Residue frames as qw, qx, qy, qz and C-alpha x, y, z in Angstrom:
[[0.901, 0.037, -0.354, -0.247, -21.05, 55.07, -132.62],
 [0.600, 0.212, -0.636, 0.435, -17.88, 54.18, -130.76],
 [0.119, -0.281, 0.470, -0.828, -18.94, 56.25, -127.79],
 [0.759, -0.164, -0.035, -0.629, -22.31, 54.60, -127.69],
 [0.875, 0.047, -0.482, 0.016, -20.75, 51.10, -127.78],
 [0.359, 0.279, -0.616, 0.643, -18.31, 52.10, -125.04],
 [0.396, -0.268, 0.331, -0.814, -21.16, 53.37, -122.78],
 [0.876, -0.080, -0.172, -0.443, -23.09, 50.18, -123.35],
 [0.764, 0.180, -0.573, 0.236, -20.07, 48.08, -122.28],
 [0.147, 0.251, -0.583, 0.758, -19.81, 49.79, -118.82],
 [0.565, -0.590, -0.535, -0.216, -21.97, 48.90, -115.89],
 [0.031, 0.437, -0.466, 0.769, -21.94, 51.03, -112.69],
 [0.588, -0.412, -0.696, 0.021, -23.00, 49.30, -109.46],
 [0.235, -0.700, 0.162, -0.654, -24.13, 51.46, -106.55],
 [0.038, -0.303, 0.804, -0.511, -23.57, 50.71, -102.81],
 [0.511, 0.067, 0.594, -0.618, -27.28, 49.74, -102.27],
 [0.799, 0.384, -0.022, -0.463, -27.89, 47.53, -105.26],
 [0.653, -0.127, 0.699, 0.262, -27.04, 44.35, -107.08],
 [0.431, 0.557, -0.374, -0.604, -26.43, 44.21, -110.85],
 [0.795, 0.111, 0.596, -0.025, -27.58, 41.14, -112.79],
 [0.156, 0.539, -0.567, -0.603, -25.71, 40.62, -116.04],
 [0.779, 0.286, 0.507, -0.233, -27.86, 38.66, -118.45],
 [0.001, -0.363, 0.722, 0.589, -26.91, 37.04, -121.75],
 [0.358, -0.112, -0.744, -0.553, -29.82, 36.26, -124.01],
 [0.636, -0.473, -0.185, -0.581, -32.15, 36.61, -121.00],
 [0.871, -0.263, -0.376, 0.174, -30.19, 34.21, -118.77],
 [0.349, -0.903, 0.241, -0.067, -28.36, 35.53, -115.72],
 [0.772, 0.413, -0.385, 0.292, -24.60, 34.92, -116.30],
 [0.518, -0.020, -0.501, 0.693, -23.25, 36.65, -113.22],
 [0.315, -0.882, -0.339, -0.084, -24.18, 38.93, -110.30],
 [0.385, 0.396, -0.273, 0.787, -22.23, 42.01, -109.31],
 [0.523, -0.716, -0.461, 0.032, -22.62, 42.74, -105.59],
 [0.522, -0.419, -0.102, 0.736, -19.64, 45.09, -104.97],
 [0.221, 0.920, 0.186, -0.266, -19.97, 48.72, -105.84],
 [0.322, -0.511, 0.474, 0.641, -17.94, 50.12, -108.74],
 [0.536, 0.589, -0.277, -0.537, -17.56, 49.96, -112.49],
 [0.652, -0.084, 0.745, 0.116, -17.71, 46.72, -114.45],
 [0.228, 0.378, -0.572, -0.692, -17.50, 45.75, -118.11],
 [0.677, 0.265, 0.654, -0.210, -20.00, 43.77, -120.17],
 [0.318, 0.079, 0.708, 0.626, -20.30, 42.77, -123.82],
 [0.327, 0.341, 0.048, -0.880, -22.41, 45.39, -125.63],
 [0.617, 0.210, -0.385, -0.654, -25.52, 44.20, -127.50],
 [0.602, 0.021, -0.797, -0.047, -25.05, 40.69, -126.03],
 [0.405, -0.304, -0.709, 0.491, -25.10, 41.24, -122.29],
 [0.217, -0.692, -0.209, -0.656, -27.63, 43.46, -120.51],
 [0.220, 0.066, -0.668, 0.708, -27.74, 44.68, -116.93],
 [0.463, -0.631, -0.469, -0.409, -30.64, 44.63, -114.48],
 [0.032, 0.407, -0.524, 0.748, -30.80, 46.13, -111.01],
 [0.627, -0.501, -0.592, -0.072, -32.10, 44.68, -107.70],
 [0.269, -0.822, 0.197, -0.461, -32.21, 46.53, -104.38],
 [0.578, 0.175, -0.684, 0.409, -29.60, 45.59, -101.84],
 [0.116, -0.305, 0.460, -0.825, -31.01, 47.54, -98.89],
 [0.069, 0.255, 0.890, -0.371, -33.52, 46.46, -96.30],
 [0.269, -0.275, -0.470, -0.794, -37.14, 46.71, -97.56],
 [0.303, 0.094, 0.636, -0.703, -40.38, 47.08, -95.68],
 [0.299, -0.237, -0.755, -0.533, -43.56, 45.21, -96.57],
 [0.339, -0.037, 0.462, -0.819, -46.77, 46.22, -94.83],
 [0.058, -0.209, -0.961, -0.173, -49.32, 43.45, -94.68],
 [0.409, -0.382, -0.294, -0.774, -53.02, 44.14, -94.89],
 [0.433, -0.205, 0.610, -0.631, -55.10, 43.65, -91.67],
 [0.562, 0.008, -0.746, -0.358, -56.51, 40.13, -91.60],
 [0.750, -0.413, 0.148, -0.495, -58.75, 38.06, -89.33],
 [0.388, 0.274, -0.864, 0.165, -57.13, 35.14, -87.40],
 [0.794, -0.434, -0.226, -0.362, -58.68, 32.56, -84.98],
 [0.162, -0.595, 0.695, -0.369, -57.20, 31.74, -81.60],
 [0.218, 0.067, -0.972, 0.062, -57.03, 28.30, -80.06],
 [0.140, 0.343, 0.773, -0.515, -60.16, 29.06, -77.99],
 [0.221, 0.562, 0.716, 0.351, -62.08, 30.02, -81.22],
 [0.024, -0.843, -0.241, 0.481, -61.90, 33.80, -80.70],
 [0.570, 0.651, 0.248, 0.435, -61.46, 36.09, -83.70],
 [0.362, -0.721, 0.034, 0.590, -58.72, 38.73, -83.68],
 [0.549, 0.828, 0.068, 0.095, -57.49, 41.21, -86.24],
 [0.719, -0.353, 0.221, 0.557, -53.80, 41.13, -87.02],
 [0.393, 0.915, -0.015, 0.093, -52.03, 44.17, -88.58],
 [0.717, -0.514, 0.281, 0.378, -48.33, 43.70, -89.06],
 [0.485, 0.823, -0.285, -0.077, -45.26, 44.35, -91.20],
 [0.921, -0.127, 0.165, 0.329, -41.95, 42.70, -92.07],
 [0.018, 0.852, -0.433, -0.292, -38.44, 43.89, -92.80],
 [0.913, 0.118, 0.363, 0.143, -36.82, 41.93, -95.54],
 [0.094, 0.763, -0.465, -0.440, -33.99, 41.94, -98.11],
 [0.873, 0.423, -0.226, -0.087, -32.77, 40.01, -101.10],
 [0.614, -0.609, 0.491, 0.103, -30.11, 37.69, -99.69],
 [0.533, -0.071, 0.715, 0.447, -29.37, 35.64, -102.87],
 [0.340, 0.566, -0.117, -0.742, -30.02, 37.78, -105.94],
 [0.192, 0.247, -0.840, -0.443, -29.39, 34.87, -108.32],
 [0.008, 0.294, 0.949, -0.113, -31.99, 32.63, -106.66],
 [0.229, 0.574, 0.381, -0.688, -34.38, 35.63, -106.46],
 [0.309, 0.481, -0.391, -0.722, -34.02, 36.24, -110.16],
 [0.175, 0.099, -0.939, -0.280, -34.40, 32.50, -111.12],
 [0.030, -0.359, -0.905, 0.225, -37.48, 31.84, -108.92],
 [0.100, 0.739, 0.486, -0.455, -39.30, 35.17, -109.01],
 [0.510, 0.594, 0.368, 0.502, -38.02, 36.60, -112.28],
 [0.352, 0.057, -0.166, 0.919, -36.40, 39.53, -110.35],
 [0.257, -0.618, -0.400, -0.626, -39.89, 40.84, -109.47],
 [0.010, 0.167, -0.581, 0.797, -40.19, 42.72, -106.19],
 [0.638, -0.114, -0.007, -0.762, -43.99, 42.44, -106.43],
 [0.822, 0.015, -0.546, -0.159, -43.69, 38.66, -106.75],
 [0.411, 0.153, -0.690, 0.576, -41.37, 38.62, -103.70],
 [0.268, -0.148, 0.377, -0.874, -43.89, 40.61, -101.65],
 [0.786, -0.084, -0.253, -0.558, -46.71, 38.32, -102.70],
 [0.744, 0.033, -0.653, 0.138, -44.73, 35.33, -101.47],
 [0.179, 0.144, -0.596, 0.769, -43.91, 37.14, -98.24],
 [0.498, -0.175, 0.090, -0.844, -47.53, 38.01, -97.71],
 [0.852, -0.078, -0.407, -0.320, -48.66, 34.42, -98.04],
 [0.653, 0.070, -0.649, 0.385, -45.86, 33.00, -95.83],
 [0.025, 0.169, -0.485, 0.858, -46.26, 35.62, -93.07],
 [0.633, -0.191, -0.043, -0.749, -50.06, 35.29, -93.03],
 [0.847, -0.058, -0.518, -0.104, -49.87, 31.48, -92.77],
 [0.505, 0.096, -0.628, 0.584, -47.19, 31.64, -90.06],
 [0.199, -0.212, 0.329, -0.899, -49.21, 34.25, -88.09],
 [0.767, -0.167, -0.221, -0.578, -52.43, 32.22, -88.42],
 [0.800, -0.028, -0.586, 0.128, -50.64, 29.03, -87.25],
 [0.308, 0.171, -0.573, 0.741, -48.96, 30.84, -84.32],
 [0.389, -0.197, 0.215, -0.874, -52.20, 32.49, -83.09],
 [0.810, -0.123, -0.363, -0.444, -54.21, 29.31, -83.56],
 [0.697, -0.010, -0.644, 0.315, -51.85, 27.58, -81.08],
 [0.177, 0.035, -0.496, 0.849, -52.48, 30.21, -78.41],
 [0.074, -0.699, -0.687, 0.183, -55.45, 31.30, -76.37],
 [0.143, 0.860, 0.233, 0.432, -56.77, 34.85, -76.74],
 [0.468, -0.881, 0.068, 0.036, -55.31, 35.91, -73.44],
 [0.766, -0.273, 0.326, 0.483, -51.94, 34.44, -74.41],
 [0.501, 0.541, 0.333, 0.588, -51.94, 36.28, -77.69],
 [0.095, -0.947, -0.120, -0.283, -52.68, 39.61, -75.95],
 [0.557, -0.800, 0.200, 0.104, -50.05, 39.22, -73.26],
 [0.696, -0.297, 0.463, 0.462, -47.29, 37.85, -75.53],
 [0.564, 0.802, 0.196, -0.013, -47.72, 39.96, -78.70],
 [0.170, 0.915, -0.365, 0.019, -44.20, 41.42, -78.42],
 [0.328, -0.565, 0.757, -0.017, -42.38, 38.27, -77.50],
 [0.544, -0.018, 0.839, 0.003, -43.57, 34.73, -78.10],
 [0.643, 0.640, 0.367, -0.206, -45.82, 35.60, -81.05],
 [0.306, 0.855, -0.351, -0.230, -43.08, 37.33, -82.99],
 [0.243, -0.482, 0.837, 0.095, -40.72, 34.41, -82.34],
 [0.623, 0.214, 0.747, -0.095, -43.28, 31.85, -83.54],
 [0.571, 0.781, 0.132, -0.215, -44.01, 33.78, -86.72],
 [0.125, 0.789, -0.571, -0.192, -40.28, 34.25, -87.50],
 [0.412, -0.264, 0.871, 0.030, -39.65, 30.49, -86.96],
 [0.641, 0.407, 0.636, -0.134, -42.55, 29.62, -89.25],
 [0.502, 0.842, 0.094, -0.174, -41.65, 31.97, -92.10],
 [0.175, -0.770, 0.524, 0.319, -37.84, 31.98, -92.30],
 [0.486, -0.136, 0.821, 0.266, -37.29, 28.55, -93.90],
 [0.555, 0.603, 0.573, -0.025, -40.04, 29.11, -96.50],
 [0.267, 0.945, -0.012, -0.187, -38.43, 32.20, -97.91],
 [0.418, -0.579, 0.579, 0.393, -34.89, 30.92, -98.36],
 [0.624, 0.257, 0.676, 0.297, -35.92, 29.10, -101.53],
 [0.352, 0.872, 0.307, 0.146, -36.62, 32.50, -103.12],
 [0.552, 0.280, -0.126, 0.775, -33.37, 34.10, -102.01],
 [0.237, -0.735, -0.066, -0.631, -35.24, 36.27, -99.50],
 [0.404, -0.076, -0.692, 0.594, -34.28, 36.85, -95.83],
 [0.387, -0.781, -0.354, -0.338, -36.96, 37.92, -93.37],
 [0.323, 0.364, -0.473, 0.734, -35.13, 40.20, -90.87],
 [0.059, 0.069, 0.599, -0.795, -37.94, 41.17, -88.55],
 [0.260, -0.520, -0.713, -0.392, -41.65, 40.63, -87.91],
 [0.007, -0.081, -0.463, 0.883, -43.56, 43.26, -85.90],
 [0.060, -0.632, -0.768, -0.082, -47.23, 43.53, -84.99],
 [0.009, 0.323, 0.046, 0.945, -48.58, 47.07, -85.42],
 [0.523, -0.173, 0.246, -0.797, -51.92, 46.19, -83.98],
 [0.297, -0.081, -0.950, -0.058, -53.50, 43.09, -82.63],
 [0.350, -0.063, 0.276, -0.893, -57.03, 43.89, -81.77],
 [0.261, 0.305, 0.895, -0.196, -60.47, 42.36, -81.18],
 [0.028, -0.488, -0.619, -0.614, -63.52, 42.84, -83.41],
 [0.185, -0.304, 0.162, -0.920, -65.69, 45.66, -82.13],
 [0.701, -0.339, -0.350, -0.521, -68.58, 43.34, -81.28],
 [0.864, -0.373, -0.329, 0.085, -66.70, 41.37, -78.54],
 [0.414, 0.461, -0.370, 0.692, -63.92, 43.79, -77.55],
 [0.351, -0.560, 0.245, -0.710, -65.80, 45.23, -74.58],
 [0.910, -0.324, -0.073, -0.248, -66.80, 41.81, -73.19],
 [0.853, 0.139, -0.308, 0.399, -63.24, 40.49, -73.36],
 [0.214, 0.503, -0.363, 0.755, -61.84, 43.56, -71.66],
 [0.606, -0.511, 0.127, -0.596, -64.43, 43.33, -68.89],
 [0.974, -0.147, -0.172, -0.014, -63.56, 39.66, -68.37],
 [0.681, 0.293, -0.343, 0.577, -59.86, 40.40, -68.21],
 [0.109, -0.571, 0.287, -0.761, -60.41, 43.26, -65.78],
 [0.809, -0.428, 0.023, -0.402, -62.54, 40.92, -63.54],
 [0.936, 0.024, -0.264, 0.230, -59.85, 38.22, -63.63],
 [0.449, 0.396, -0.351, 0.720, -57.16, 40.70, -62.64],
 [0.404, -0.576, 0.165, -0.692, -59.35, 42.11, -59.90],
 [0.939, -0.287, -0.116, -0.148, -59.74, 38.57, -58.49],
 [0.794, 0.180, -0.311, 0.491, -56.01, 38.10, -58.64],
 [0.098, 0.531, -0.296, 0.788, -55.45, 41.44, -56.84],
 [0.686, -0.514, 0.052, -0.513, -58.05, 40.48, -54.17],
 [0.960, -0.122, -0.221, 0.121, -56.24, 37.18, -53.60],
 [0.572, 0.325, -0.318, 0.683, -52.94, 38.93, -53.19],
 [0.222, -0.582, 0.179, -0.762, -54.50, 41.46, -50.84],
 [0.847, -0.426, -0.059, -0.313, -56.06, 38.72, -48.71],
 [0.895, 0.017, -0.269, 0.356, -52.77, 36.79, -48.56],
 [0.317, 0.466, -0.296, 0.771, -50.94, 39.97, -47.60],
 [0.487, -0.575, 0.096, -0.651, -53.43, 40.76, -44.86],
 [0.947, -0.278, -0.149, -0.055, -53.12, 37.21, -43.47],
 [0.741, 0.172, -0.293, 0.578, -49.33, 37.39, -43.46],
 [0.027, 0.563, -0.218, 0.797, -49.49, 40.81, -41.81],
 [0.718, -0.538, -0.006, -0.442, -51.82, 39.48, -39.09],
 [0.938, -0.137, -0.228, 0.222, -49.46, 36.53, -38.40],
 [0.510, 0.372, -0.266, 0.728, -46.52, 38.92, -38.21],
 [0.266, -0.609, 0.119, -0.737, -48.38, 41.28, -35.87],
 [0.865, -0.432, -0.085, -0.242, -49.51, 38.42, -33.57],
 [0.871, 0.027, -0.256, 0.418, -45.98, 36.99, -33.42],
 [0.289, 0.480, -0.223, 0.798, -44.57, 40.39, -32.71],
 [0.511, -0.589, 0.053, -0.623, -47.14, 41.15, -29.97],
 [0.934, -0.308, -0.181, -0.011, -46.41, 37.77, -28.39],
 [0.722, 0.185, -0.265, 0.612, -42.68, 38.36, -28.38],
 [0.010, -0.572, 0.154, -0.805, -43.21, 41.87, -26.89],
 [0.715, -0.545, -0.040, -0.436, -45.49, 40.50, -24.17],
 [0.929, -0.123, -0.236, 0.256, -42.93, 37.83, -23.32],
 [0.507, 0.336, -0.240, 0.756, -40.17, 40.42, -23.15],
 [0.269, -0.604, 0.109, -0.742, -42.22, 42.76, -20.98],
 [0.866, -0.432, -0.136, -0.212, -43.14, 39.92, -18.63],
 [0.844, 0.036, -0.258, 0.468, -39.54, 38.85, -18.36],
 [0.245, 0.480, -0.209, 0.816, -38.48, 42.48, -17.68],
 [0.528, -0.606, 0.042, -0.593, -41.11, 42.87, -14.92],
 [0.939, -0.263, -0.212, 0.061, -39.99, 39.61, -13.43],
 [0.668, 0.197, -0.266, 0.667, -36.38, 40.73, -13.38],
 [0.072, -0.589, 0.106, -0.798, -37.44, 44.08, -11.92],
 [0.752, -0.553, -0.052, -0.354, -39.29, 42.37, -9.04],
 [0.908, -0.097, -0.225, 0.341, -36.31, 40.13, -8.41],
 [0.439, 0.359, -0.216, 0.795, -33.95, 43.13, -8.31],
 [0.345, -0.628, 0.041, -0.696, -36.37, 45.07, -6.09],
 [0.874, -0.450, -0.136, -0.120, -36.60, 42.14, -3.64],
 [0.800, 0.078, -0.210, 0.557, -32.84, 41.73, -3.67],
 [0.171, 0.527, -0.158, 0.817, -32.46, 45.48, -3.02],
 [0.588, -0.620, -0.021, -0.519, -34.86, 45.42, -0.11],
 [0.940, -0.251, -0.180, 0.148, -33.15, 42.36, 1.27],
 [0.627, 0.248, -0.215, 0.707, -29.79, 44.06, 0.97],
 [0.131, -0.643, 0.069, -0.751, -31.26, 47.21, 2.61],
 [0.779, -0.553, -0.065, -0.287, -32.56, 45.27, 5.57],
 [0.903, -0.053, -0.194, 0.381, -29.24, 43.51, 5.85],
 [0.379, 0.449, -0.181, 0.789, -27.39, 46.80, 5.94],
 [0.426, -0.649, 0.050, -0.628, -29.75, 48.21, 8.62],
 [0.906, -0.400, -0.132, -0.037, -29.31, 45.07, 10.71],
 [0.768, 0.117, -0.197, 0.597, -25.59, 45.38, 10.43],
 [0.159, 0.547, -0.107, 0.815, -25.64, 49.12, 11.23],
 [0.454, -0.515, 0.220, -0.693, -27.91, 48.89, 14.25],
 [0.795, -0.094, -0.600, 0.001, -27.11, 45.44, 15.49],
 [0.387, 0.044, -0.601, 0.698, -25.26, 46.73, 18.58],
 [0.235, -0.631, -0.683, 0.283, -27.29, 47.82, 21.62],
 [0.137, -0.577, -0.128, 0.795, -26.32, 51.48, 21.64],
 [0.039, 0.097, -0.561, -0.821, -26.88, 51.83, 17.93],
 [0.166, -0.442, -0.848, -0.241, -30.24, 50.13, 18.27],
 [0.156, -0.692, -0.514, 0.482, -31.32, 52.62, 20.93],
 [0.044, -0.432, 0.176, 0.884, -30.20, 55.51, 18.75],
 [0.073, -0.128, -0.766, -0.626, -32.13, 54.08, 15.82],
 [0.177, -0.613, -0.768, 0.059, -35.29, 53.75, 17.98],
 [0.158, -0.614, -0.239, 0.736, -34.73, 57.38, 19.11],
 [0.017, 0.218, -0.446, -0.868, -34.48, 58.65, 15.54],
 [0.154, -0.338, -0.837, -0.403, -37.59, 56.67, 14.45],
 [0.179, -0.650, -0.658, 0.335, -39.52, 58.04, 17.35],
 [0.081, -0.505, 0.022, 0.859, -38.55, 61.57, 16.42],
 [0.087, 0.002, -0.662, -0.744, -39.67, 60.95, 12.92],
 [0.180, -0.498, -0.841, -0.107, -43.01, 59.62, 14.17],
 [0.163, -0.667, -0.413, 0.598, -43.45, 62.62, 16.46],
 [0.029, -0.352, 0.278, 0.894, -42.66, 65.04, 13.57],
 [0.124, -0.195, -0.791, -0.567, -45.14, 63.34, 11.27],
 [0.197, -0.599, -0.767, 0.117, -47.81, 63.68, 13.92],
 [0.151, -0.617, -0.220, 0.740, -47.31, 67.42, 14.32],
 [0.180, 0.245, 0.570, 0.763, -49.20, 68.66, 11.32],
 [0.131, -0.786, -0.527, -0.296, -51.74, 71.40, 10.85],
 [0.042, -0.776, 0.088, -0.623, -52.08, 74.51, 13.00],
 [0.727, -0.632, 0.120, -0.240, -52.04, 72.72, 16.35],
 [0.511, 0.536, -0.627, 0.243, -48.40, 71.88, 17.38],
 [0.455, -0.487, 0.564, -0.488, -49.32, 70.48, 20.84],
 [0.682, 0.090, -0.716, -0.119, -48.68, 66.82, 21.50],
 [0.622, -0.476, 0.392, -0.483, -49.94, 65.06, 24.63],
 [0.605, 0.235, -0.761, 0.009, -48.19, 61.85, 25.49],
 [0.824, -0.523, -0.050, -0.210, -48.88, 59.43, 28.28],
 [0.271, -0.749, 0.604, -0.041, -45.99, 58.45, 30.43],
 [0.795, -0.050, 0.601, 0.058, -46.25, 54.88, 29.12],
 [0.691, 0.715, 0.012, -0.101, -45.69, 56.10, 25.57],
 [0.854, 0.006, 0.124, 0.505, -42.37, 54.88, 24.03],
 [0.371, 0.658, 0.012, 0.656, -41.67, 58.38, 22.82],
 [0.406, -0.840, 0.074, -0.352, -42.26, 59.87, 26.31],
 [0.893, -0.391, 0.118, 0.189, -39.95, 57.26, 27.80],
 [0.727, 0.346, 0.034, 0.592, -37.25, 58.28, 25.37],
 [0.083, 0.763, -0.050, 0.640, -37.44, 61.90, 26.46],
 [0.605, -0.720, 0.144, -0.309, -37.67, 61.04, 30.20],
 [0.209, 0.578, -0.773, 0.159, -34.95, 58.51, 29.95],
 [0.639, -0.177, 0.621, -0.419, -37.10, 55.78, 31.40]]
């Protein structure tokens, strides 16, 4: 009898749980730290609530977008009991009751979020804006039950089978149009760049050819100046004429016939005769 009374006066709290100590059905205190606690036997009783993170999987449900398109939402939430006393007072410590409240709050928040977005916006923002909107809509509602919603995730956000194919085809067509626009803009930019580059190259080539002609003319001018200076004196001029005549004679002696007939009036003949 003594041992039985002693065992009934001891309460062991694990790391992942809360202990609610009730007296005549009313919660007197909450034990949230792990260890051994004492209670009054036969007067106080102990009840357990989970302290760890819990998962609630919502059933798939139909929701309507802003542009009146039906979608099927399949999601889940991670939650935990944040205030065990409030949870016990409002939901009579019932996990099932807590999940029922979560189901209602999350469904309403999801419906409100999706109804504020077009179908395309819902599809493209399912992992970002949608989750944020649902979390903002559900968090405040659950605090009154001592529940904290930690995370909302969409497992699947799909279209009904009857209009799924049409929506996909429309989205593909829209993205094809966007891609075509980008391609056309890119081609136009490339053409402008090519034209500009070709123009710059043509200008550079023209300038280079102009400079080449200038340098060539200057070189010829300098060449003639040097020749004029070299053969400006009379004896040098005669020697230059003699050399040029020999060059002319040599150029004329081509082929098998090496005979050259010159008249005595020929400048070349006069050079050889000394006249």
